[in-house]
C-alpha positions in Angstrom: -39.3 -4.7 23.2 -39.1 -1.1 22.6 -40.7 1.4 20.5 -40.0 3.8 20.3 -39.9 5.3 24.2 -42.7 2.6 24.9 -41.4 -0.9 26.3 -43.9 -3.2 26.3 -43.2 -7.4 27.2 -44.2 -10.6 25.5 -45.1 -14.1 26.6 -43.7 -16.6 23.8 -44.1 -20.4 23.7 -44.1 -20.7 19.5 -41.9 -20.0 16.6 -44.6 -17.5 15.4 -44.9 -16.0 18.9 -40.8 -15.4 19.2 -40.9 -14.1 15.5 -44.0 -11.5 16.4 -42.2 -10.3 19.2 -39.0 -9.6 17.6 -40.3 -8.5 14.4 -43.0 -6.4 15.4 -44.9 -7.8 12.3 -42.4 -5.8 10.0 -44.2 -3.0 11.1 -42.2 -0.9 13.8 -41.9 2.0 12.2 -45.5 2.0 11.2 -46.0 1.6 15.0 -43.9 3.7 16.4 -45.9 6.5 13.9 -49.6 5.2 15.7 -47.9 5.8 19.5 -46.5 9.4 18.8 -49.8 10.2 17.6 -51.5 9.2 20.8 -52.4 12.2 23.4 -52.8 9.4 26.1 -56.6 10.0 26.4 -58.3 7.8 23.1 -59.9 5.1 23.5 -58.3 2.8 20.0 -59.9 -0.2 18.6 -57.4 -2.5 17.5 -58.8 -5.2 15.1 -57.3 -8.1 14.7 -55.4 -7.6 17.2 -54.0 -11.3 17.4 -51.8 -11.4 21.0 -51.4 -7.9 21.3 -48.1 -6.3 19.0 -50.2 -3.4 19.1 -52.5 -3.6 21.4 -49.9 -3.9 24.3 -48.0 -0.7 23.9 -50.9 1.2 23.0 -52.1 0.4 26.5 -49.3 1.0 27.8 -48.9 4.6 26.2 -52.3 5.4 27.6 -52.4 7.3 30.9 -57.0 7.9 30.9 -58.2 6.0 27.6 -58.2 2.6 26.8 -57.6 0.2 24.0 -60.5 -2.2 22.9 -59.0 -5.4 21.2 -60.8 -7.7 18.6 -59.8 -10.9 18.3 -62.2 -14.1 17.4 -59.9 -17.1 17.7 -59.3 -18.2 21.0 -56.1 -19.3 21.1 -54.5 -15.8 20.7 -56.8 -14.0 22.7 -56.1 -16.2 25.5 -52.7 -15.1 25.2 -53.6 -11.2 24.6 -55.4 -11.2 28.0 -52.2 -12.6 29.1 -50.0 -9.6 27.4 -52.4 -6.8 28.2 -52.6 -8.3 31.7 -48.7 -8.4 32.0 -48.8 -4.6 30.4 -51.7 -2.4 31.8 -54.4 -2.1 34.6 -57.4 -3.7 33.4 -58.9 -0.1 33.4 -56.8 0.2 30.0 -58.2 -2.4 28.1 -60.6 -4.5 26.5 -60.8 -7.8 24.8 -63.9 -8.5 22.6 -64.6 -12.3 21.2 -66.5 -10.8 17.5 -65.2 -10.4 14.5 -66.1 -7.3 13.1 -67.8 -6.4 9.9 -71.0 -5.1 8.3 -73.4 -7.2 9.4 -74.6 -9.1 12.4 -74.5 -13.1 12.4 -72.5 -16.0 12.8 -69.5 -16.9 10.7 -67.0 -19.5 11.0 -62.4 -18.5 11.2 -60.3 -20.2 9.5 -56.8 -20.2 9.9 -53.9 -20.9 8.2 -51.8 -21.1 11.2 -53.3 -22.8 14.7 -50.2 -21.8 16.8 -50.6 -18.8 19.1 -49.3 -16.0 17.2 -50.4 -17.1 13.7 -52.7 -14.3 12.0 -53.5 -15.1 9.4 -57.7 -16.1 9.9 -60.5 -15.3 7.8 -64.3 -15.8 7.3 -65.5 -18.7 5.7 -68.7 -20.5 4.8 -67.0 -23.7 5.1 -68.6 -26.1 8.5 -65.4 -27.3 9.4 -63.9 -24.0 11.1 -64.8 -22.1 14.1 -67.9 -21.2 14.3 -67.6 -17.5 16.0 -70.3 -14.3 16.2 -69.5 -11.5 13.8 -71.1 -7.8 14.6 -71.1 -4.4 13.4 -69.3 -1.8 14.8 -72.1 0.2 15.9 -73.6 -2.4 17.6 -70.8 -3.7 20.0 -71.0 -0.1 21.1 -74.5 -0.4 21.2 -73.7 -3.2 24.1 -72.1 -1.2 25.8 -68.6 -0.5 24.2 -66.3 2.9 24.4 -66.6 4.4 20.6 -63.4 4.7 19.0 -60.7 7.6 18.3 -58.6 5.8 16.5 -57.8 2.5 14.8 -55.9 0.0 14.0 -57.1 -2.7 11.6 -55.7 -5.7 9.9 -58.0 -8.3 9.1 -56.9 -10.0 6.1 -58.6 -8.6 3.4 -62.1 -7.9 5.4 -60.9 -4.2 5.9 -64.2 -2.8 3.8 -66.4 -4.8 5.0 -65.2 -3.8 9.2 -64.9 -0.1 7.5 -68.8 -0.1 6.5 -69.9 -1.5 10.0 -68.3 1.0 11.9 -71.3 3.3 10.2 -71.4 6.4 11.8 -69.0 5.6 14.7 -66.7 6.5 11.6 -67.9 10.3 12.1 -65.5 10.5 15.0 -63.0 8.8 14.0 -59.9 10.9 12.4 -57.5 8.7 12.0 -56.9 5.1 10.8 -53.8 2.4 10.5 -54.5 -0.3 8.0 -53.1 -3.0 6.4 -54.5 -4.2 3.2 -54.3 -7.0 1.1 -53.8 -7.4 -2.5 -54.9 -11.0 -2.7 -56.5 -12.0 0.5 -59.3 -8.9 -0.2 -60.7 -11.0 -3.2 -61.5 -13.5 -0.2 -64.3 -10.9 0.0 -65.2 -10.0 -3.0 -63.6 -6.2 -3.4 -60.2 -5.0 -3.9 -57.7 -2.1 -2.2 -58.7 0.0 -4.3 -62.3 -0.3 -3.6 -61.0 0.1 -0.2 -59.1 3.0 -0.6 -62.0 4.9 -2.1 -63.8 4.2 1.0 -61.9 6.2 3.0 -61.7 8.7 0.4 -65.3 9.5 0.2 -65.7 9.3 3.7 -62.8 12.5 4.1 -59.9 11.1 5.0 -57.0 11.5 2.9 -54.2 8.6 2.7 -50.7 7.9 3.0 -48.8 4.9 2.1 -46.2 3.6 4.3 -44.9 0.8 2.1 -45.0 -2.7 2.6 -44.2 -4.8 5.9 -40.4 -5.1 6.6 -41.0 -8.6 7.1 -41.7 -9.6 3.4 -45.0 -10.4 3.3 -46.4 -10.4 -0.2 -49.1 -8.6 -1.0 -49.5 -6.9 2.0 -48.8 -2.3 2.4 -49.7 -0.2 4.7 -51.7 3.2 5.1 -52.0 5.7 7.4 -55.8 7.6 6.7 -56.2 10.7 8.2 -58.7 13.8 8.3 
């Protein structure tokens, strides 16, 4: 799949993966904008990486930087690592199984789809889901991961928790691309208005980039920059 001047290859074995690889989640224009902002030396955190739609293209674009791809779902994370390995040398990427949030704790991951490429995961209090680790972004850096220069966030409504958990790391992040979810954010007791207000309070100017072109209801994309 080619976006602008960058090409990445994706292994496909499910309908979800094929649809994601062909349509890029309806975010081709946004991905191209993101790639055009890279100089090649950045540390980019892809929070909610799924099978690597963003991460692989970012890793291909980097010359000396690194993409850190966070994906707690083991099926998607296995494919994510496979896709990254096929597209970039190991020094250009790392993966993490933790779900970023505003606490260091344990939680349960629920999903609306279980096949590789499905991206509708969320944290839940139910006991019948997948037990996972939840970590603050600043705790992840304290454990040895490089701090981010840029962020891409797509966490199905938990965006405010991720942002709060970054703490002082946000001081070093000038650009954030985030997908906001008007209905799914209610799962976490927040709203997209509150998330946008938080970003503005942190000194970011917001540009609304519209809805994904694949017709996902209740989702829209924002670029935050300062």
